[in-house]
C-alpha positions as CSV (number, residue, x, y, z in Angstrom):
1,X,-151.6,265.2,-50.8
2,X,-152.4,267.0,-47.7
3,X,-153.8,264.8,-44.9
4,X,-156.4,266.3,-42.4
5,X,-157.5,264.6,-39.2
6,X,-160.7,265.8,-37.4
7,X,-161.6,264.5,-33.9
8,X,-165.2,263.9,-33.5
9,X,-167.0,265.2,-30.2
10,X,-166.7,261.6,-28.8
11,X,-163.5,259.6,-28.5
12,X,-165.6,256.4,-29.3
13,X,-165.3,257.0,-32.9
14,X,-162.6,258.7,-34.7
15,X,-162.4,259.9,-38.4
16,X,-159.5,260.7,-40.4
17,X,-159.4,262.0,-44.0
18,X,-156.9,261.4,-46.7
19,X,-158.3,262.7,-50.2
20,X,-161.6,260.9,-50.9
21,X,-160.9,258.1,-48.3
22,X,-162.2,258.6,-44.8
23,X,-160.7,256.2,-42.0
24,X,-163.2,255.4,-39.2
25,X,-161.4,254.0,-36.2
26,X,-163.7,252.2,-33.6
27,X,-162.2,253.1,-30.0
28,X,-163.9,250.9,-27.4
29,X,-164.3,251.1,-23.7
30,X,-162.5,248.1,-22.4
31,X,-159.3,245.9,-23.1
32,X,-159.3,244.4,-26.4
33,X,-161.3,247.2,-27.8
34,X,-164.6,246.0,-26.5
35,X,-167.5,248.0,-28.1
36,X,-170.0,249.8,-25.8
37,X,-172.8,252.1,-26.0
38,X,-170.6,255.1,-27.0
39,X,-169.6,253.3,-30.3
40,X,-173.1,252.1,-31.0
41,X,-174.4,255.6,-30.5
42,X,-172.0,257.5,-32.5
43,X,-171.2,255.0,-35.4
44,X,-174.5,255.8,-37.3
45,X,-174.2,259.6,-37.1
46,X,-170.5,259.4,-38.4
47,X,-171.5,257.2,-41.3
48,X,-174.5,259.5,-42.0
49,X,-172.2,262.4,-42.2
50,X,-169.8,260.8,-44.3
51,X,-172.5,259.4,-46.6
52,X,-173.7,262.7,-47.2
53,X,-170.4,264.3,-48.0
54,X,-169.8,264.2,-51.8
55,X,-166.0,264.3,-51.5
56,X,-166.0,261.0,-49.7
57,X,-165.9,258.0,-52.0
58,X,-164.8,255.1,-49.6
59,X,-164.5,254.6,-45.9
60,X,-162.0,252.0,-44.0
61,X,-163.3,250.8,-40.8
62,X,-160.7,249.5,-38.3
63,X,-159.8,249.4,-34.6
64,X,-157.0,251.2,-32.9
65,X,-153.5,249.9,-32.9
66,X,-153.4,246.1,-33.7
67,X,-156.7,244.9,-32.6
68,X,-160.2,245.1,-34.2
69,X,-162.3,244.1,-31.4
70,X,-163.2,241.3,-28.9
71,X,-167.0,242.2,-29.1
72,X,-169.6,243.8,-27.1
73,X,-168.6,245.2,-23.8
74,X,-170.5,243.1,-21.3
75,X,-169.7,245.3,-18.6
76,X,-171.8,248.0,-20.2
77,X,-174.5,245.8,-21.7
78,X,-175.5,243.6,-18.7
79,X,-176.2,246.7,-16.3
80,X,-178.2,247.9,-19.3
81,X,-180.1,244.8,-19.7
82,X,-180.9,244.6,-16.0
83,X,-182.0,248.2,-16.0
84,X,-184.3,247.5,-19.0
85,X,-185.7,244.3,-17.5
86,X,-186.4,246.1,-14.2
87,X,-188.0,249.1,-16.2
88,X,-190.9,247.2,-17.4
89,X,-194.2,247.0,-15.1
90,X,-195.0,243.5,-16.5
91,X,-193.2,240.9,-18.5
92,X,-194.5,242.2,-21.7
93,X,-193.2,245.7,-21.2
94,X,-190.1,244.6,-20.2
95,X,-189.6,242.4,-23.3
96,X,-190.8,245.3,-25.5
97,X,-188.0,247.4,-23.9
98,X,-185.3,244.9,-24.4
99,X,-186.5,244.3,-28.1
100,X,-186.2,248.2,-28.7
101,X,-182.9,248.2,-27.0
102,X,-181.9,245.2,-29.4
103,X,-183.2,247.2,-32.4
104,X,-181.2,250.2,-31.5
105,X,-177.9,248.2,-31.7
106,X,-179.0,246.6,-34.9
107,X,-179.6,249.7,-36.4
108,X,-176.1,251.0,-35.6
109,X,-174.6,247.8,-37.4
110,X,-176.9,248.0,-40.2
111,X,-175.8,251.8,-40.7
112,X,-172.8,250.2,-42.3
113,X,-174.6,248.3,-44.8
114,X,-176.9,251.2,-45.7
115,X,-174.3,253.8,-46.0
116,X,-174.0,254.7,-49.7
117,X,-170.1,254.8,-49.5
118,X,-168.4,251.4,-49.9
119,X,-166.9,250.3,-46.5
120,X,-163.8,248.3,-46.4
121,X,-163.2,246.5,-43.0
122,X,-159.4,246.3,-42.1
123,X,-159.3,243.5,-39.3
124,X,-156.2,242.9,-37.2
125,X,-156.1,240.6,-34.1
126,X,-159.5,239.4,-32.8
127,X,-162.9,240.1,-34.4
128,X,-165.3,238.4,-32.0
129,X,-169.1,238.4,-31.6
130,X,-170.6,241.7,-32.3
131,X,-167.3,242.8,-34.1
132,X,-167.8,240.0,-36.6
133,X,-171.5,240.9,-37.1
134,X,-170.3,244.6,-37.6
135,X,-167.6,243.5,-40.2
136,X,-170.1,241.2,-41.9
137,X,-172.1,244.3,-42.9
138,X,-169.1,245.8,-44.4
139,X,-168.5,245.6,-48.4
140,X,-164.9,244.4,-48.4
141,X,-162.9,242.5,-45.5
142,X,-159.2,242.4,-45.3
143,X,-157.2,240.8,-42.5
144,X,-153.8,240.5,-41.0
145,X,-152.2,237.2,-40.5
146,X,-152.7,237.4,-36.8
147,X,-156.6,238.0,-37.2
148,X,-159.1,235.6,-35.8
149,X,-162.7,235.4,-36.2
150,X,-165.4,234.0,-34.0
151,X,-169.1,234.1,-33.1
152,X,-168.9,233.5,-29.3
153,X,-172.7,234.4,-28.5
154,X,-173.4,230.6,-28.2
155,X,-171.0,230.5,-25.5
156,X,-173.1,232.9,-23.4
157,X,-176.4,231.2,-24.3
158,X,-177.3,234.1,-26.7
159,X,-178.5,233.8,-30.4
160,X,-176.5,236.3,-32.7
161,X,-178.9,239.1,-33.1
162,X,-177.1,242.2,-34.8
163,X,-177.3,240.5,-38.4
164,X,-174.7,237.8,-38.5
165,X,-177.2,235.0,-39.1
166,X,-178.7,237.4,-41.9
167,X,-175.5,238.6,-43.6
168,X,-172.8,236.0,-43.1
169,X,-174.6,233.3,-45.1
170,X,-174.5,235.5,-48.1
171,X,-170.8,235.9,-47.7
172,X,-169.6,232.4,-46.8
173,X,-172.4,230.2,-47.2
174,X,-174.9,228.7,-44.8
175,X,-172.7,225.8,-43.9
176,X,-169.7,227.9,-42.7
177,X,-171.9,230.2,-40.8
178,X,-173.7,227.5,-39.1
179,X,-170.2,225.9,-38.0
180,X,-169.4,229.3,-36.6
181,X,-172.5,230.3,-35.0
182,X,-173.1,226.8,-33.4
183,X,-169.6,225.9,-32.3
184,X,-168.5,229.5,-31.1
185,X,-165.1,228.2,-32.7
186,X,-162.3,230.7,-33.6
187,X,-160.9,230.5,-37.1
188,X,-157.6,232.0,-38.3
189,X,-157.1,234.5,-41.0
190,X,-156.0,231.9,-43.3
191,X,-159.3,230.0,-42.7
192,X,-161.4,233.0,-43.2
193,X,-159.7,233.6,-46.5
194,X,-160.4,230.0,-47.4
195,X,-164.2,230.4,-47.0
196,X,-164.2,233.8,-48.5
197,X,-164.9,235.9,-45.4
198,X,-161.8,238.1,-46.3
199,X,-160.5,239.0,-49.4
200,X,-156.7,239.0,-48.7
201,X,-154.6,238.6,-45.9
202,X,-151.6,240.9,-45.0
203,X,-148.3,239.9,-42.8
204,X,-149.4,242.2,-39.9
205,X,-151.5,244.9,-38.8
206,X,-149.6,247.8,-40.5
207,X,-149.8,245.6,-43.7
208,X,-153.7,245.3,-43.7
209,X,-153.9,248.9,-42.8
210,X,-152.0,249.7,-45.8
211,X,-153.9,247.1,-48.0
212,X,-157.2,248.7,-46.9
213,X,-156.0,252.1,-47.8
214,X,-154.9,251.0,-51.4
215,X,-158.3,249.1,-52.0
216,X,-160.3,252.2,-50.8
217,X,-158.2,254.4,-52.9
218,X,-158.8,252.1,-55.9
219,X,-162.6,252.3,-55.1
220,X,-162.4,256.1,-54.8
221,X,-160.7,256.6,-58.2
222,X,-164.3,256.0,-59.7
223,X,-167.3,258.2,-59.7
224,X,-169.4,258.5,-56.5
225,X,-172.9,257.8,-57.9
226,X,-171.4,254.9,-59.9
227,X,-170.2,253.3,-56.5
228,X,-173.5,254.2,-54.7
229,X,-175.3,252.4,-57.6
230,X,-173.2,249.2,-57.4
231,X,-173.7,249.0,-53.7
232,X,-177.3,249.6,-53.8
233,X,-178.3,247.4,-56.7
234,X,-176.2,244.6,-55.3
235,X,-177.8,244.7,-51.8
236,X,-181.3,245.1,-53.3
237,X,-180.9,242.2,-55.7
238,X,-180.0,239.6,-52.9
239,X,-183.7,238.9,-52.0
240,X,-185.4,239.3,-55.5
241,X,-185.6,237.3,-58.6
242,X,-182.9,237.8,-61.2
243,X,-185.3,239.6,-63.6
244,X,-186.5,242.1,-61.1
245,X,-182.8,242.6,-60.3
246,X,-182.1,243.3,-64.0
247,X,-185.1,245.9,-64.0
248,X,-183.5,247.6,-61.1
249,X,-180.2,247.9,-62.8
250,X,-181.9,249.2,-66.0
251,X,-183.8,251.9,-64.0
252,X,-180.6,252.8,-62.0
253,X,-178.9,253.2,-65.4
254,X,-181.6,255.1,-67.1
255,X,-181.8,257.5,-64.0
256,X,-178.0,258.3,-63.5
257,X,-176.4,257.6,-66.9
258,X,-175.5,261.2,-68.3
259,X,-177.8,262.1,-70.9
260,X,-176.1,264.9,-72.8
261,X,-172.8,263.4,-73.3
262,X,-170.8,260.3,-72.5
263,X,-168.6,260.2,-69.4
264,X,-165.1,261.1,-70.1
265,X,-163.4,257.9,-69.3
266,X,-166.0,256.1,-71.7
267,X,-165.5,258.6,-74.4
268,X,-161.6,258.1,-74.2
269,X,-162.0,254.5,-74.5
270,X,-164.3,254.8,-77.6
271,X,-161.9,257.2,-79.3
272,X,-159.0,254.7,-78.8
273,X,-155.3,255.8,-78.7
274,X,-154.4,259.4,-79.8
275,X,-152.8,259.4,-83.2
276,X,-149.1,259.7,-83.4
277,X,-148.3,263.4,-84.1
278,X,-144.9,262.7,-85.6
279,X,-145.4,259.4,-87.7
280,X,-141.9,258.0,-88.9
């Protein structure tokens, strides 16, 4: 299969395509692949573009080389914070500006979750702070053996505000989330696997990227509208009673199941094996 690579207008986010799988690489601005404004600005647009492209059925999200990200680039954020606070004529105006700034970054992280295409996170090396919040918005998470995960916001007197406290409990439970958020402790890939944060652990960075490509290819083998439906109904069902979730599933099936004929795969299964053309 021919592979094509397309460089986006900014180096902050790079996409590569291999058939129906798109790989999105976050290219930060500081050592450790710290994530700055360029990534947060570009990522939603990239995911929106891929989400609208019918040929894309799965996305792999990763960092460059052997590191995912050490988190928010504070050398970018702190000057931005100071400018935001100075811009307000009074305390309330400054706080409103700060809230708008936070919501903008939140929207960049939420773009991963709202993308109709399933997103597989391939984590090598450190995954800290904002990076962990970003990974929590992905649909499937894989790690290399040297990967580490930490919610370090508490160490700089900040409450995690990009979705960690809302998404991570649904993945690992409230107890594990509380431990990570309250202590700022770093956990290994093995510990992340134990609590269900990651689905599997590969030997090294190359291994996790190969594993992510395999998982994404397996996802992409299925119909795009079915993958979208699974992601949409799964997310929408989290905050509603089971009965309403079943109604949503029934509505989705009624809306998108082919009405003129059965899908080829289902028809083949119902038909059973082909008869032997030359019986002995």
